[in-house]
C-alpha positions as CSV (number, residue, x, y, z in Angstrom):
1,M,63.9,84.4,109.2
2,E,67.6,83.8,110.8
3,I,70.0,85.7,109.3
4,K,73.6,84.8,109.3
5,L,76.2,87.2,109.8
6,P,80.0,87.0,109.1
7,Q,82.1,86.6,112.0
8,A,84.3,89.6,113.0
9,E,87.6,88.6,112.4
10,E,86.5,86.7,108.9
11,S,84.7,90.2,107.6
12,Q,87.7,92.6,109.4
13,R,90.3,90.6,107.5
14,P,89.4,88.8,104.4
15,W,93.0,88.2,103.0
16,M,94.6,86.4,105.5
17,K,93.4,83.6,104.3
18,F,95.8,83.9,101.5
19,A,98.7,85.0,103.7
20,G,102.1,82.4,103.3
21,V,100.8,81.7,100.0
22,F,104.0,82.4,98.3
23,K,106.4,81.5,100.9
24,D,107.9,78.4,99.3
25,D,107.5,80.2,95.6
26,P,110.8,80.8,94.1
27,D,110.2,83.3,92.1
28,F,108.4,85.5,94.9
29,E,112.0,87.4,96.1
30,T,112.7,87.8,92.3
31,V,109.3,89.6,92.3
32,Q,109.8,91.5,95.5
33,E,113.2,92.7,94.6
34,Y,111.4,93.9,91.0
35,R,108.7,95.6,93.2
36,Q,111.5,97.8,95.4
37,E,113.6,99.0,92.3
38,L,110.3,100.3,90.6
39,D,109.7,101.9,94.3
40,T,112.6,103.3,94.4
41,A,112.7,104.9,91.0
42,E,109.1,106.2,91.6
43,D,110.2,107.8,94.7
44,A,113.4,109.3,92.9
45,A,111.0,110.8,90.2
46,D,108.7,112.2,92.8
47,S,111.2,114.3,94.8
48,D,112.7,115.6,91.3
49,T,109.3,117.6,91.0
């Protein structure tokens, strides 16, 4: 019986096949800016406690 195991690189970096998927998406920058605003607000709220 032969068992095929995934290559080390495939199993260690399964998300690499999706790298760059949004590079040409015009809305991606807007999403990044919104995410940054949320992170900044969350950090400010955390520092108040």
